[in-house]
ZANU-588052 format. One record per atom (N, C-alpha, C, O): x, y, z; residue in one letter. Coordinates in pm, whole numbers, padded with zeros to 5 digits, always signed. Layout:
! residues N
XYZA
...
//
This chain:
! residues 248
+00382-01248+00033X
+00387-01149+00188X
+00529-01151+00219X
+00560-01165+00337X
+00615-01138+00135X
+00740-01148+00195X
+00797-01016+00208X
+00774-00941+00113X
+00868-00968+00306X
+00860-00856+00404X
+00755-00818+00506X
+00785-00735+00592X
+00628-00874+00505X
+00539-00839+00609X
+00557-00938+00751X
+00614-01046+00752X
+00503-00883+00848X
+00535-00951+00968X
+00393-01040+00978X
+00287-00987+00945X
+00400-01177+01024X
+00259-01204+01032X
+00172-01153+01165X
+00230-01099+01259X
+00080-01168+01165X
-00017-01120+01303X
-00039-01279+01393X
-00046-01290+01516X
-00047-01386+01296X
+00002-01482+01357X
+00047-01588+01349X
+00000-01646+01250X
+00136-01664+01417X
+00178-01782+01341X
+00161-01915+01414X
+00188-01926+01533X
+00121-02001+01350X
+00104-02140+01401X
+00226-02233+01357X
+00264-02241+01240X
+00287-02305+01470X
+00400-02352+01499X
+00414-02493+01545X
+00429-02526+01663X
+00405-02594+01418X
+00385-02737+01489X
+00300-02808+01554X
+00321-02903+01629X
+00182-02747+01516X
+00054-02769+01590X
+00050-02959+01542X
+00070-03010+01431X
+00016-03025+01673X
-00014-03158+01669X
-00132-03211+01772X
-00126-03200+01894X
-00229-03266+01703X
-00345-03272+01789X
-00385-03425+01780X
-00405-03465+01665X
-00401-03524+01892X
-00486-03672+01909X
-00569-03654+01998X
-00548-03575+02090X
-00694-03732+01985X
-00788-03777+02063X
-00759-03927+02084X
-00784-04009+01995X
-00701-03965+02211X
-00700-04089+02253X
-00579-04127+02150X
-00481-04056+02128X
-00610-04272+02086X
-00514-04302+01988X
-00500-04264+01841X
-00428-04308+01751X
-00596-04163+01849X
-00633-04108+01683X
-00572-03978+01665X
-00595-03884+01741X
-00528-03974+01609X
-00417-03798+01536X
-00499-03782+01438X
-00534-03853+01343X
-00533-03647+01487X
-00592-03556+01386X
-00526-03489+01272X
-00556-03500+01153X
-00425-03412+01327X
-00317-03363+01257X
-00193-03362+01331X
-00209-03380+01452X
-00057-03344+01285X
+00071-03344+01286X
+00159-03229+01248X
+00161-03209+01127X
+00240-03138+01329X
+00320-03046+01255X
+00256-02947+01216X
+00331-02875+01150X
+00130-02898+01226X
+00081-02842+01140X
+00148-02674+01150X
+00129-02610+01253X
+00212-02626+01057X
+00250-02452+01063X
+00186-02417+00936X
+00175-02482+00831X
+00139-02273+00976X
+00173-02156+00864X
+00122-02049+00921X
+00065-02058+01030X
+00135-01934+00856X
+00130-01770+00901X
-00007-01716+00843X
-00062-01751+00738X
-00055-01606+00953X
-00153-01545+00931X
-00128-01384+00891X
-00115-01308+00987X
-00122-01334+00780X
-00075-01184+00753X
-00208-01091+00773X
-00322-01128+00744X
-00175-00969+00825X
-00235-00871+00867X
-00315-00817+00759X
-00248-00788+00660X
-00444-00795+00750X
-00527-00751+00593X
-00557-00867+00484X
-00625-00840+00385X
-00507-00988+00502X
-00571-01051+00388X
-00705-01146+00450X
-00731-01159+00569X
-00759-01190+00369X
-00844-01341+00346X
-00798-01477+00364X
-00747-01508+00257X
-00793-01537+00414X
-00674-01671+00425X
-00790-01769+00449X
-00871-01763+00542X
-00782-01882+00324X
-00829-01991+00344X
-00804-02089+00402X
-00683-02108+00385X
-00857-02188+00481X
-00880-02295+00520X
-00953-02425+00455X
-01048-02451+00529X
-00947-02499+00368X
-00996-02586+00292X
-00955-02766+00310X
-00851-02826+00283X
-01066-02806+00359X
-01068-02926+00347X
-01169-02993+00351X
-01271-02933+00385X
-01180-03163+00314X
-01280-03214+00332X
-01334-03249+00445X
-01257-03257+00541X
-01476-03278+00466X
-01543-03259+00584X
-01480-03389+00678X
-01466-03493+00614X
-01449-03394+00792X
-01375-03433+00863X
-01247-03470+00868X
-01212-03573+00924X
-01170-03392+00812X
-01042-03386+00829X
-00973-03294+00951X
-00854-03310+00978X
-01040-03216+01008X
-00998-03170+01133X
-01001-03012+01142X
-00956-02944+01234X
-01064-02966+01021X
-01051-02814+01024X
-01118-02764+01140X
-01065-02674+01205X
-01236-02815+01176X
-01281-02742+01346X
-01190-02747+01459X
-01157-02653+01531X
-01144-02901+01467X
-01056-02903+01579X
-00913-02815+01573X
-00842-02811+01673X
-00880-02752+01460X
-00778-02676+01462X
-00823-02553+01458X
-00746-02486+01526X
-00927-02472+01404X
-01021-02327+01442X
-01022-02364+01638X
-00946-02302+01712X
-01112-02460+01687X
-01094-02458+01846X
-00955-02436+01907X
-00957-02343+01988X
-00841-02490+01895X
-00728-02436+01897X
-00685-02329+01897X
-00633-02267+01989X
-00706-02298+01788X
-00642-02145+01767X
-00744-02041+01841X
-00701-01928+01865X
-00871-02073+01878X
-00956-01992+01951X
-00907-01988+02092X
-00931-01892+02165X
-00824-02114+02138X
-00843-02116+02276X
-00931-02210+02324X
-00926-02236+02444X
-01023-02273+02242X
-01137-02397+02299X
-01059-02517+02359X
-01105-02573+02458X
-00970-02550+02317X
-00910-02647+02361X
-00763-02666+02324X
-00739-02617+02213X
-00686-02705+02367X
-00570-02682+02359X
-00461-02792+02321X
-00471-02899+02380X
-00355-02776+02226X
-00305-02864+02122X
-00213-02941+02199X
-00209-02916+02319X
-00132-03036+02150X
-00067-03160+02249X
+00074-03114+02227X
+00172-03143+02296X
+00070-03046+02135X
+00269-03051+02112X
+00220-02876+02010X
+00102-02868+01976X
+00283-02797+01986X
+00341-02672+01895X
+00314-02555+02001X
+00341-02566+02121X
+00252-02432+01935X
+00252-02340+01989X
+00178-02258+01889X
+00179-02283+01768X
+00098-02134+01959X
+00042-02021+01835X
+00084-01926+01930X
+00072-01928+02052X
+00161-01797+01814X
+00214-01668+01815X
+00162-01572+01800X
+00165-01548+01679X
+00091-01464+01874X
+00014-01365+01799X
+00136-01229+01815X
+00235-01231+01889X
+00108-01159+01757X
+00196-01003+01706X
+00138-00913+01813X
+00033-00854+01789X
+00197-00898+01921X
+00166-00835+01998X
+00193-00697+02008X
+00305-00681+01959X
+00144-00581+02049X
+00151-00426+02012X
+00331-00343+02063X
+00391-00238+02038X
+00351-00450+02132X
+00474-00374+02164X
+00634-00452+02077X
+00754-00437+02101X
+00539-00553+01949X
+00640-00559+01845X
+00725-00715+01839X
+00801-00759+01752X
+00673-00783+01978X
+00717-00901+01994X
+00612-01034+01975X
+00491-01012+01983X
+00658-01161+01951X
+00539-01234+01942X
+00555-01333+02057X
+00656-01380+02109X
+00400-01355+02087X
+00396-01399+02220X
+00303-01528+02237X
+00196-01536+02175X
+00342-01617+02311X
+00256-01747+02322X
+00097-01717+02375X
+00081-01665+02485X
-00019-01756+02289X
-00171-01749+02323X
-00176-01820+02493X
-00208-01763+02597X
-00135-01951+02472X
-00184-02012+02610X
-00082-01961+02718X
-00074-02026+02822X
+00009-01833+02700X
+00035-01777+02842X
-00012-01648+02857X
+00031-01572+02943X
-00132-01608+02748X
-00198-01514+02822X
-00348-01495+02698X
-00372-01405+02617X
-00411-01596+02725X
-00534-01660+02721X
-00616-01531+02693X
-00677-01524+02587X
-00620-01430+02781X
-00675-01317+02745X
-00682-01258+02641X
-00784-01202+02599X
-00572-01263+02585X
-00559-01173+02454X
-00654-01237+02359X
-00709-01167+02274X
-00683-01392+02368X
-00769-01427+02306X
-00913-01364+02261X
-00964-01355+02149X
-00956-01327+02386X
-01099-01288+02387X
-01115-01124+02300X
-01215-01091+02236X
-00982-01032+02319X
-00999-00943+02221X
-00939-00951+02113X
-00936-00842+02057X
-00867-01064+02034X
-00775-01022+01929X
-00892-01148+01841X
-00889-01122+01721X
-00964-01238+01863X
-01038-01313+01778X
-01151-01306+01805X
-01193-01289+01919X
-01239-01322+01678X
-01370-01326+01688X
-01422-01457+01590X
-01383-01478+01475X
-01506-01528+01656X
-01575-01636+01590X
-01714-01675+01565X
-01814-01679+01636X
-01688-01707+01428X
-01861-01743+01389X
-01845-01909+01337X
-01773-01956+01250X
-01937-01969+01423X
-01907-02109+01411X
-02033-02141+01302X
-02126-02069+01268X
-02004-02256+01268X
-02136-02325+01190X
-02278-02335+01216X
-02367-02338+01130X
-02297-02342+01402X
-02418-02345+01420X
-02408-02210+01532X
-02323-02177+01615X
-02543-02150+01486X
-02606-02023+01528X
-02523-02024+01691X
-02515-02126+01758X
-02471-01902+01729X
-02488-01857+01854X
-02563-01782+01924X
-02559-01781+02047X
-02639-01710+01855X
-02726-01617+01945X
-02859-01706+01937X
-02881-01810+01875X
-02957-01612+02042X
-03067-01624+02107X
-03202-01626+01998X
-03211-01536+01914X
-03275-01703+02004X
-03373-01664+01909X
-03461-01590+01957X
-03519-01525+01870X
-03511-01563+02106X
-03608-01504+02098X
-03598-01330+02176X
-03674-01258+02241X
-03430-01320+02112X
-03401-01197+02119X
-03387-01100+01994X
-03358-01156+01889X
-03404-00963+01992X
-03396-00923+01884X
-03263-00915+01854X
-03172-00942+01931X
-03254-00878+01739X
-03106-00865+01684X
-03022-00736+01744X
-02899-00736+01736X
-03075-00654+01788X
-02996-00551+01876X
-02992-00608+02019X
-02885-00584+02073X
-03078-00676+02094X
-03062-00710+02190X
-02951-00875+02213X
-02912-00901+02327X
-02927-00934+02138X
-02842-01047+02096X
-02677-00953+02055X
-02580-01021+02022X
-02671-00869+02060X
-02546-00763+02014X
-02527-00742+02168X
-02438-00796+02235X
-02608-00668+02209X
-02592-00605+02350X
-02571-00751+02460X
-02477-00746+02539X
-02631-00834+02458X
-02579-00915+02568X
-02438-00994+02537X
-02366-01012+02635X
-02397-01038+02422X
-02282-01062+02410X
-02157-00934+02417X
-02038-00940+02447X
-02229-00843+02384X
-02097-00717+02422X
-02103-00745+02565X
-02000-00801+02602X
-02176-00729+02645X
-02133-00754+02773X
-02076-00861+02841X
-02031-00857+02955X
-02079-00956+02767X
-01988-01084+02851X
-01837-01027+02772X
-01742-01105+02780X
-01818-00923+02712X
-01675-00877+02675X
-01687-00754+02768X
-01587-00686+02749X
-01771-00693+02865X
-01733-00613+02957X
-01728-00457+02860X
-01662-00355+02883X
-01793-00477+02783X
-01820-00332+02693X
-01896-00265+02777X
-01982-00326+02840X
-01877-00112+02793X
-01968-00042+02828X
-02083+00030+02750X
-02057+00065+02634X
-02196+00053+02797X
-02338+00063+02781X
-02316+00154+02635X
-02364+00127+02525X
-02240+00257+02668X
-02221+00360+02525X
-02160+00345+02432X
-02158+00398+02321X
-02082+00231+02503X
-01951+00218+02344X
-02031+00070+02274X
-01984+00026+02170X
-02179-00015+02352X
-02193-00118+02279X
-02328-00053+02161X
-02371-00117+02065X
-02366+00069+02196X
-02426+00124+02109X
-02375+00157+01999X
-02411+00105+01894X
-02280+00253+02005X
-02182+00286+01898X
-02133+00138+01830X
-02147+00121+01709X
-02094+00069+01886X
-02016-00087+01785X
-02126-00135+01708X
-02115-00152+01586X
-02267-00166+01790X
-02374-00225+01743X
-02413-00152+01617X
-02440-00224+01521X
-02424+00016+01595X
-02456+00099+01483X
-02360+00079+01383X
-02387+00093+01264X
-02242+00044+01426X
-02140+00036+01331X
-02145-00085+01229X
-02143-00086+01106X
-02154-00208+01344X
-02173-00349+01268X
-02278-00327+01240X
-02271-00297+01121X
-02420-00318+01284X
-02558-00333+01190X
-02569-00297+01050X
-02623-00355+00956X
-02475-00140+01061X
-02460-00041+00904X
-02384-00121+00847X
-02428-00132+00733X
-02281-00194+00861X
-02147-00263+00774X
-02264-00403+00748X
-02233-00425+00631X
-02334-00470+00767X
-02418-00566+00736X
-02553-00547+00721X
-02634-00634+00749X
-02574-00470+00690X
-02691-00422+00655X
-02839-00454+00714X
-02944-00486+00656X
-02810-00435+00843X
-02893-00511+00927X
-02989-00420+01041X
-03075-00462+01119X
-02930-00262+01015X
-02968-00156+01075X
-03141-00139+01075X
-03202-00076+01162X
-03197-00201+00972X
-03330-00215+00962X
-03436-00258+00997X
-03554-00224+00985X
-03333-00404+01081X
-03440-00513+01117X
-03355-00537+01281X
-03350-00651+01325X
-03297-00433+01353X
-03243-00457+01451X
-03303-00474+01581X
-03241-00487+01686X
-03490-00474+01561X
-03557-00498+01681X
-03658-00592+01614X
-03770-00603+01664X
-03622-00665+01499X
-03641-00800+01497X
-03614-00905+01542X
-03497-00934+01522X
-03689-01003+01615X
-03634-01161+01682X
-03563-01217+01566X
-03588-01226+01446X
-03448-01258+01655X
-03366-01358+01573X
-03444-01478+01470X
-03410-01513+01357X
-03579-01533+01567X
-03621-01655+01485X
-03718-01581+01385X
-03820-01649+01375X
-03722-01484+01320X
-03829-01410+01236X
-03728-01416+01120X
-03773-01427+01006X
-03598-01409+01142X
-03453-01342+01019X
-03478-01493+00930X
-03524-01601+00968X
-03422-01443+00785X
-03408-01560+00680X
-03232-01568+00719X
-03149-01495+00773X
-03236-01722+00646X
-03134-01790+00679X
-03006-01686+00675X
-02910-01697+00752X
-03018-01595+00585X
-02911-01548+00562X
-02893-01448+00609X
-02776-01416+00588X
-02970-01339+00692X
-02960-01257+00779X
-02936-01296+00902X
-02874-01216+00972X
-02972-01409+00953X
-02916-01513+01101X
-02797-01527+01079X
-02724-01512+01178X
-02722-01565+00928X
-02606-01561+00933X
-02495-01450+00933X
-02373-01462+00950X
-02590-01310+00906X
-02506-01208+00944X
-02541-01157+01083X
-02470-01067+01129X
-02613-01191+01132X
-02623-01175+01279X
-02543-01246+01356X
-02517-01200+01467X
-02491-01362+01320X
-02378-01471+01391X
-02255-01380+01395X
-02181-01340+01485X
-02261-01360+01250X
-02084-01265+01179X
-02094-01139+01305X
-02007-01122+01392X
-02199-01071+01294X
-02195-00961+01360X
-02169-00963+01536X
-02110-00881+01607X
-02220-01059+01562X
-02193-01132+01715X
-02040-01149+01719X
-01970-01113+01813X
-02010-01190+01642X
-01829-01211+01627X
-01703-01095+01626X
-01582-01093+01644X
-01824-00989+01588X
-01748-00893+01558X
-01741-00762+01616X
-01683-00658+01585X
-01834-00807+01732X
-01867-00679+01857X
-01790-00643+01942X
-01821-00544+02008X
-01645-00724+01975X
-01568-00734+02026X
-01445-00669+01967X
-01337-00674+02025X
-01462-00611+01856X
-01353-00551+01730X
-01238-00606+01706X
-01132-00545+01694X
-01260-00763+01696X
-01115-00869+01666X
-01063-00796+01556X
-01126-00735+01470X
-00889-00817+01576X
-00820-00805+01463X
-00844-00915+01362X
-00847-00885+01243X
-00861-01034+01400X
-00891-01167+01333X
-01040-01189+01307X
-01107-01132+01392X
-01112-01252+01217X
-01249-01281+01215X
-01262-01453+01202X
-01339-01455+01106X
-01247-01544+01222X
-01264-01676+01178X
-01418-01700+01142X
-01504-01699+01230X
-01446-01721+01012X
-01578-01780+00961X
-01520-01916+00942X
-01417-01940+00879X
-01625-02037+01026X
-01645-02185+00993X
-01732-02213+00928X
-01847-02213+00972X
-01695-02250+00777X
-01800-02266+00708X
-01941-02188+00694X
-02051-02244+00697X
-01915-02036+00679X
-02030-01944+00679X
-02129-01980+00587X
-02244-01950+00620X
-02110-02044+00467X
-02209-02046+00371X
-02299-02168+00412X
-02393-02184+00334X
-02292-02242+00497X
-02314-02366+00466X
-02504-02340+00483X
-02545-02237+00538X
-02599-02443+00431X
-02716-02387+00422X
-02772-02269+00368X
-02888-02237+00391X
-02698-02207+00301X
-02726-02097+00200X
-02713-02143+00077X
-02633-02226+00037X
-02840-02055-00013X
-02830-02072-00195X
-02735-02001-00208X
-02669-01942-00123X
-02719-02009-00401X
-02610-01908-00414X
-02635-01834-00434X
-02540-01797-00504X
-02724-01730-00432X
-02775-01596-00436X
-02688-01522-00298X
-02615-01423-00291X
-02743-01636-00183X
-02691-01595-00032X
-02569-01570-00021X
-02519-01467+00022X
-02499-01696-00070X
-02332-01697-00077X
-02282-01606-00147X
-02181-01558-00095X
-02312-01561-00249X
-02266-01439-00337X
-02279-01322-00244X
-02191-01236-00238X
-02409-01319-00158X
-02404-01184-00120X
-02328-01168+00010X
-02252-01077+00041X
-02371-01297+00093X
-02209-01303+00149X
-02111-01274+00161X
-02051-01228+00259X
-02073-01300+00043X
-01892-01275-00026X
-01883-01141+00000X
-01804-01100+00085X
-01980-01040-00085X
-01974-00882-00053X
-01953-00823+00094X
-01902-00714+00123X
-02007-00925+00185X
-02032-00831+00325X
-01908-00877+00408X
-01866-00816+00506X
-01845-01012+00348X
-01648-01043+00376X
-01597-00943+00343X
-01553-00856+00418X
-01595-00947+00185X
-01484-00826+00157X
-01503-00677+00243X
-01404-00606+00262X
-01604-00650+00279X
-01654-00492+00312X
-01622-00521+00485X
-01635-00427+00564X
-01593-00613+00517X
-01551-00674+00641X
-01382-00657+00689X
-01318-00619+00787X
-01358-00713+00552X
-01200-00710+00524X
-01149-00549+00515X
-01058-00504+00585X
-01216-00481+00427X
-01169-00341+00417X
-01184-00261+00552X
-01105-00168+00568X
-01252-00280+00625X
-01288-00239+00759X
-01148-00269+00856X
-01137-00216+00967X
-01041-00362+00797X
-00924-00359+00864X
-00910-00505+00938X
-00805-00547+00987X
-00992-00551+00936X
-01019-00728+00980X
-00948-00818+00913X
-00961-00815+00790X
-00874-00899+00961X
-00818-01024+00878X
-00908-01143+00930X
-00946-01150+01046X
-00937-01239+00831X
-01012-01312+00798X
-00964-01477+00783X
-00902-01531+00691X
-00998-01514+00862X
-00980-01686+00812X
-01147-01747+00804X
-01238-01753+00885X
-01128-01794+00638X
-01249-01833+00587X
-01188-01953+00558X
-01082-01982+00503X
-01320-02047+00628X
-01308-02192+00628X
-01412-02274+00574X
-01525-02251+00616X
-01395-02392+00466X
-01515-02422+00387X
-01451-02558+00320X
-01329-02569+00307X
-01530-02648+00283X
-01469-02726+00210X
-01487-02733+00043X
-01443-02824-00027X
-01571-02603-00009X
-01614-02587-00115X
-01470-02511-00162X
-01436-02407-00105X
-01380-02575-00282X
-01277-02508-00312X
-01309-02400-00406X
-01230-02306-00400X
-01419-02387-00506X
-01463-02309-00570X
-01480-02146-00520X
-01441-02046-00581X
-01556-02155-00383X
-01559-02017-00328X
-01436-02001-00238X
-01428-01888-00190X
-01342-02083-00204X
-01203-02029-00170X
-01157-01940-00232X
-01136-01825-00193X
-01136-01986-00336X
-01054-01925-00458X
-01124-01812-00497X
-01055-01713-00519X
-01280-01799-00515X
-01327-01655-00523X
-01262-01567-00393X
-01194-01465-00404X
-01294-01622-00290X
-01250-01500-00184X
-01086-01488-00156X
-01042-01379-00120X
-00999-01598-00172X
-00869-01605-00088X
-00754-01580-00193X
-00768-01609-00311X
-00663-01536-00151X
-00531-01481-00238X
-00449-01623-00185X
-00402-01697-00271X
-00435-01655-00045X
-00358-01779+00014X
-00466-01868+00105X
-00543-01829+00193X
-00433-02052+00029X
-00489-02122+00096X
-00419-02194+00159X
-00312-02226+00107X
-00450-02242+00284X
-00405-02367+00366X
-00481-02519+00312X
-00602-02498+00307X
-00459-02619+00283X
-00541-02743+00188X
-00510-02830+00371X
-00398-02837+00422X
-00577-02858+00406X
-00553-02979+00563X
-00624-03071+00481X
-00734-03063+00427X
-00501-03196+00486X
-00543-03354+00438X
-00435-03461+00480X
-00314-03452+00505X
-00501-03537+00480X
-00418-03635+00517X
-00306-03614+00692X
-00204-03677+00721X
-00371-03513+00770X
-00305-03477+00863X
-00203-03414+00891X
-00131-03424+00991X
-00188-03293+00737X
-00094-03217+00764X
-00179-03096+00667X
-00295-03098+00628X
-00084-03006+00649X
-00144-02862+00560X
-00023-02873+00473X
+00092-02907+00500X
-00094-02826+00336X
-00015-02786+00210X
-00053-02641+00219X
-00167-02601+00242X
+00057-02562+00197X
-00017-02387+00146X
+00020-02343-00003X
+00127-02358-00063X
-00075-02297-00038X
-00097-02237-00192X
-00072-02091-00161X
-00130-02024-00075X
+00016-02055-00236X
+00010-01903-00180X
-00022-01836-00376X
+00056-01743-00399X
-00069-01852-00440X
-00088-01840-00553X
-00253-01848-00612X
-00274-01967-00632X
-00355-01781-00641X
-00456-01802-00643X
-00531-01866-00786X
-00647-01899-00811X
-00400-01865-00866X
-00424-01915-01015X
-00434-02092-00985X
-00502-02153-01067X
-00374-02167-00879X
-00330-02262-00857X
-00397-02334-00755X
-00368-02448-00717X
-00493-02256-00710X
-00565-02321-00589X
-00622-02416-00635X
-00550-02512-00609X
-00727-02456-00700X
-00798-02563-00757X
-00687-02658-00793X
-00686-02766-00735X
-00592-02630-00884X
-00510-02762-00910X
-00462-02831-00814X
-00465-02953-00799X
-00405-02725-00729X
-00324-02789-00628X
-00448-02887-00511X
-00404-02995-00473X
-00543-02861-00477X
-00661-02888-00394X
-00663-03028-00473X
-00666-03129-00403X
-00661-03046-00629X
-00710-03156-00652X
-00588-03257-00712X
-00611-03365-00766X
-00480-03212-00695X
-00354-03280-00645X
-00336-03351-00510X
-00303-03467-00488X
-00363-03262-00433X
-00305-03290-00266X
-00427-03403-00238X
-00407-03510-00179X
-00562-03358-00295X
-00680-03445-00208X
-00756-03575-00317X
-00777-03696-00301X
-00780-03488-00416X
-00872-03628-00508X
-00793-03725-00560X
-00821-03845-00561X
-00652-03652-00623X
-00547-03795-00678X
-00513-03875-00556X
-00520-03995-00582X
-00476-03848-00420X
-00465-03946-00327X
-00587-04045-00310X
-00571-04167-00309X
-00714-03981-00297X
-00836-04051-00289X
-00816-04178-00392X
-00790-04298-00385X
-00846-04074-00498X
-00826-04210-00636X
-00738-04337-00610X
-00763-04456-00625X
-00631-04274-00567X
-00530-04411-00564X
-00584-04522-00489X
-00598-04639-00525X
-00620-04451-00348X
-00652-04498-00258X
-00760-04653-00275X
-00736-04765-00231X
-00904-04596-00368X
-00963-04671-00448X
-00871-04753-00553X
-00894-04872-00528X
-00813-04748-00618X
-00773-04834-00705X
-00705-04952-00652X
-00689-05064-00702X
-00659-04891-00514X
-00542-04998-00432X
-00681-05100-00401X
-00667-05206-00340X
//
């Protein structure tokens, strides 16, 4: 990524809950147009880091800078309104309403972003077509398959046309076929100009999707910038340390 300007800079982020240190001095950069992987074992702090990036909770130290339209870098904490327009977030737990249809869900969440009615229809049609949900737009969310529910959740995260889409373990509870299907949709979203942060504890699927990966382990980040070395580095950083602890 030499020569490119990051769309997002994470600089020395630290977070504690009481006396428990979640991570210390986390730093990495996100580049426009990439699918960036964040991987680590369950409980390592991935979701906490995402919540900080999305502005749901504040870091204790460090800062997050975004590349503004004027070419400068600005602090998200000083312009929290920018988060609502720049980032879309699909969490592990569904954010939609089961009693509403696909289109009604999109319309509801679009109004939270103060999107005008005529614009909602245009955006919804585009997103539903991209995620192959247009033929089911009048179906209640409660009647959808697991794969379609996940696509609806991603559709909602895209309704504000974010520059960055964060997917927090999007393939959990999906079988192998649905996972492969979802990978294709993620690639299509990325091809449409959206930068993606893909979060998982499955190293093989991160290798499948991402050129660069941040491994979160032992309260710090190890960055891997070569796909060929992702699995090897993950095993060296995570599993070898665990084996050493067990031997002790």
